[in-house]
C-alpha positions in Angstrom: 93.1 -182.5 -121.2 90.0 -181.8 -119.2 86.3 -182.3 -120.0 84.4 -179.3 -121.4 80.7 -178.7 -121.9 80.8 -179.4 -125.6 83.5 -182.1 -125.8 82.7 -185.6 -127.0 83.1 -188.2 -124.3 83.8 -191.9 -124.1 83.4 -193.9 -120.9 85.3 -197.2 -120.7 84.0 -199.6 -118.1 86.5 -202.3 -116.9 85.5 -205.2 -114.7 86.3 -208.8 -113.8 83.7 -211.6 -113.2 83.7 -215.2 -112.2 83.5 -218.0 -114.7 82.9 -221.2 -112.7 84.6 -224.4 -113.9 83.6 -227.9 -113.0 86.6 -229.9 -114.1 90.4 -229.8 -113.9 91.0 -227.2 -116.6 94.4 -225.5 -116.8 94.5 -222.3 -114.8 91.5 -223.1 -112.6 91.7 -221.8 -109.0 89.5 -221.6 -106.0 88.3 -218.0 -105.4 87.2 -217.3 -101.9 84.9 -214.4 -102.8 83.0 -216.4 -105.3 83.3 -219.6 -103.2 84.1 -221.8 -106.3 86.8 -223.0 -108.7 86.7 -220.5 -111.6 88.4 -218.3 -114.1 88.4 -214.5 -113.7 87.9 -213.0 -117.2 88.6 -209.3 -117.7 86.2 -207.2 -119.7 86.2 -203.7 -121.2 83.0 -202.2 -122.4 82.1 -198.8 -123.9 78.4 -198.6 -123.2 77.0 -201.7 -124.9 80.0 -202.2 -127.1 82.4 -205.0 -126.1 86.0 -203.9 -126.6 88.0 -206.6 -124.8 87.5 -210.0 -123.2 90.6 -211.7 -121.7 90.5 -215.0 -119.9 92.6 -215.2 -116.7 93.2 -217.6 -113.8 91.3 -216.7 -110.7 94.5 -216.7 -108.6 95.6 -213.3 -110.1 95.0 -209.8 -108.8 91.7 -208.4 -110.3 93.7 -205.6 -112.0 96.4 -207.9 -113.5 96.5 -207.1 -117.3 94.1 -204.2 -117.0 96.6 -201.5 -117.8 97.9 -203.3 -120.8 94.4 -203.8 -122.2 93.5 -200.2 -121.5 96.6 -199.0 -123.3 95.7 -201.1 -126.4 92.0 -200.0 -126.4 92.8 -196.3 -125.8 95.4 -196.3 -128.6 92.8 -197.7 -131.0 90.3 -195.1 -129.9 92.7 -192.2 -130.3 93.8 -193.4 -133.7 90.3 -192.8 -134.9 89.2 -189.9 -132.6 92.3 -188.0 -131.4 90.7 -185.4 -129.2 87.9 -187.4 -127.7 87.7 -187.2 -123.9 88.0 -190.6 -122.1 86.8 -191.6 -118.7 87.8 -195.0 -117.2 85.4 -196.4 -114.6 85.8 -199.5 -112.4 85.3 -200.9 -108.9 87.9 -200.9 -106.1 89.7 -203.9 -107.7 91.1 -201.5 -110.3 92.1 -198.7 -107.9 95.8 -199.1 -108.5 98.4 -196.3 -108.6 99.9 -197.6 -111.8 96.5 -197.3 -113.6 95.6 -193.9 -112.1 99.1 -192.5 -112.8 99.0 -193.7 -116.4 95.6 -192.1 -116.9 96.8 -188.8 -115.4 99.8 -188.8 -117.8 97.6 -189.5 -120.7 95.0 -186.9 -120.0 92.4 -189.6 -119.2 90.0 -189.1 -116.3 88.9 -192.0 -114.0 86.4 -193.0 -111.4 87.3 -196.0 -109.3 85.8 -197.5 -106.1 88.0 -197.2 -103.1 88.0 -199.8 -100.3 87.1 -198.2 -96.9 89.6 -198.1 -94.1 90.0 -196.6 -90.6 91.6 -193.4 -91.9 88.8 -192.7 -94.4 86.0 -193.6 -91.9 87.5 -191.2 -89.4 87.1 -188.3 -91.9 83.4 -188.8 -92.2 82.4 -189.6 -88.6 80.2 -186.5 -88.3 78.5 -187.2 -91.6 77.8 -190.7 -90.6 76.2 -189.5 -87.4 74.1 -186.9 -89.2 72.9 -189.6 -91.7 72.0 -191.9 -88.9 70.0 -189.2 -87.1 68.2 -188.3 -90.4 67.4 -192.0 -91.1 66.0 -192.5 -87.6 63.9 -189.4 -87.9 62.4 -190.3 -91.3 62.5 -194.1 -91.2 64.2 -194.1 -94.6 67.6 -194.2 -96.1 69.7 -191.1 -95.6 73.0 -190.2 -97.3 75.5 -187.3 -97.1 78.3 -186.8 -99.6 81.7 -185.2 -98.8 84.8 -184.3 -100.8 88.1 -185.4 -99.4 91.8 -185.1 -100.2 93.4 -188.4 -99.6 96.7 -190.3 -100.1 97.6 -193.8 -98.9 100.5 -194.2 -96.6 102.7 -196.1 -99.1 101.0 -197.2 -102.3 99.8 -193.9 -104.0 102.3 -191.6 -105.6 100.2 -188.4 -104.9 97.2 -187.0 -103.2 93.9 -187.4 -105.0 90.2 -186.4 -104.8 88.0 -188.9 -102.9 84.2 -188.7 -102.8 82.7 -190.2 -99.6 79.1 -191.4 -99.2 78.0 -191.4 -95.6 74.9 -193.5 -95.8 72.6 -195.0 -93.2 70.1 -197.8 -94.0 67.5 -199.6 -91.9 70.1 -202.3 -91.4 72.9 -199.9 -90.4 75.7 -197.7 -91.7 76.8 -198.2 -95.3 79.8 -195.9 -96.1 81.3 -195.9 -99.6 84.2 -194.2 -101.2 85.4 -193.5 -104.8 88.6 -191.8 -106.1 88.5 -189.7 -109.2 90.4 -187.2 -111.3 87.3 -185.3 -112.3 87.0 -181.8 -110.9 84.4 -180.9 -108.2 83.5 -177.8 -110.1 82.0 -179.9 -113.0 81.1 -183.0 -111.0 79.8 -182.3 -107.5 80.2 -185.3 -105.1 76.5 -186.5 -105.3 76.4 -186.2 -109.1 79.7 -188.0 -109.5 78.7 -190.9 -107.3 75.0 -191.3 -108.1 75.1 -190.4 -111.8 78.5 -191.4 -113.0 79.9 -194.1 -110.8 76.7 -196.1 -110.1 76.0 -196.2 -113.8 78.8 -198.7 -114.2 76.3 -201.4 -113.0 74.9 -201.5 -116.5 78.2 -203.2 -117.6 77.4 -206.1 -115.3 74.1 -206.6 -117.2 76.1 -206.8 -120.5 78.5 -209.4 -119.0 75.6 -211.5 -117.8 74.0 -211.2 -121.2 77.1 -212.7 -122.8 77.6 -215.4 -120.2 74.0 -216.6 -119.9 72.7 -215.9 -123.4 75.8 -216.5 -125.5 77.6 -219.2 -123.6 80.7 -217.3 -122.6 80.8 -219.5 -119.5 81.3 -222.7 -121.5 85.1 -222.9 -120.8 85.2 -226.6 -120.5 88.2 -227.5 -122.6 91.4 -228.6 -120.9 93.7 -225.7 -121.8 93.6 -221.9 -121.2 94.3 -221.3 -124.8 91.3 -223.4 -125.9 89.0 -221.7 -123.4 90.2 -218.2 -124.5 89.2 -219.1 -128.0 85.8 -220.0 -126.8 85.5 -216.7 -125.0 86.6 -214.9 -128.2 83.9 -216.8 -130.2 81.3 -215.8 -127.6 82.5 -212.2 -127.8 82.1 -212.2 -131.6 78.6 -213.6 -131.2 77.8 -210.8 -128.7 79.1 -208.1 -131.1 77.0 -209.5 -134.0 73.9 -209.7 -131.8 74.5 -206.2 -130.5 74.8 -204.9 -134.1 71.7 -206.7 -135.1 69.9 -205.0 -132.2 71.4 -201.6 -132.9 71.1 -201.6 -136.7 68.3 -203.9 -137.7 65.9 -203.9 -134.8 65.8 -200.2 -134.1 62.2 -199.0 -133.9 60.8 -202.5 -133.4 59.6 -204.2 -130.2 62.9 -206.0 -129.9 65.0 -202.9 -130.0 66.0 -203.2 -126.3 65.6 -207.0 -126.1 68.4 -209.1 -124.6 70.3 -211.6 -126.8 68.4 -214.5 -125.4 65.1 -213.0 -126.3 66.3 -212.2 -129.8 67.5 -215.7 -130.3 64.2 -217.2 -129.2 61.9 -214.9 -131.1 63.9 -214.0 -134.2 66.5 -216.6 -134.9 65.5 -220.0 -133.4 62.3 -220.3 -135.5 61.0 -223.1 -137.7 61.2 -222.3 -141.4 61.9 -223.9 -144.8 64.8 -222.5 -146.8 64.7 -222.9 -150.5 67.7 -221.8 -152.5 67.3 -221.1 -156.2 69.8 -219.7 -158.8 68.7 -216.1 -158.1 67.1 -216.1 -154.6 67.0 -217.6 -151.2 63.5 -218.2 -150.1 62.6 -218.4 -146.4 59.1 -219.8 -145.8 58.0 -219.3 -142.2 54.8 -220.7 -140.5 51.7 -218.6 -141.1 51.2 -218.3 -137.3 54.7 -216.9 -136.6 53.9 -213.8 -134.5 57.0 -211.7 -135.3 56.7 -211.8 -139.1 56.6 -208.0 -139.4 59.6 -207.6 -137.1 61.6 -210.1 -139.1 60.7 -208.4 -142.3 61.7 -205.0 -141.0 65.0 -206.3 -139.7 65.8 -208.0 -143.0 65.0 -204.9 -144.9 67.2 -202.7 -142.7 70.1 -205.2 -143.1 69.7 -205.1 -146.8 70.0 -201.3 -146.8 73.4 -201.4 -145.0 76.1 -200.8 -147.7 78.6 -203.7 -148.0 82.2 -202.9 -146.9 85.2 -204.5 -148.3 
């Protein structure tokens, strides 16, 4: 299955992040990249929708468990939307032949970061020189994109399309590579890298929102199982807050607010609650500045039909 101009698309972003720990919790491990003892939870998002959050020890490969989670999520999506086109996106930690080969067999496209090496750099030497000359001439960043056909010497089962970015900054050369199954006819190199691949950075904002605003990083119990439960509870809180933002706050000044802002301005407010036989009365202070936003959100929630 290949993407067409009128086909519905779903992009699944997969990423791992550090969850620092400060005790002797089960599964803790020192991670050299993050320079701390931590867990390494695995997330899958679709836009702002959180689909999976799995706690893992930091001593595992970043891609460990990713294929299993993708298979579960994709099966649920295709049970509801059988013909939807799916694109999986991730950094170089998920550039594994097992994941790419599975995507190819399932008719799923992918865009993954690819770690640079001497063979790849050799293929863009001229483009790097041109980018450097242009940067020196203009005094600004310069980048040139190039399509490559590439296969690793022993880990990939087939040759694949690689998009190279030959970039030169004031501080020096900055080459980058991504591997993809998407065709060059529909996704030219620059568009694929700048528009599609770089957009995955938005997922990092959603992870930070959950960790910093909804306490996903409070994994302080002694066992992995207990800390996974805490991550699940935080994930449920994120889903509820996202639905509140999506359904109740649409058209208000808090429509694009982060969870922390919504908590402070809409939920963590002083009020008197009076419960009678027929009603629940919420009496807020007369000086509360978001009365109208609160009223609109409550009204929209009341209009949502109850589901059994």
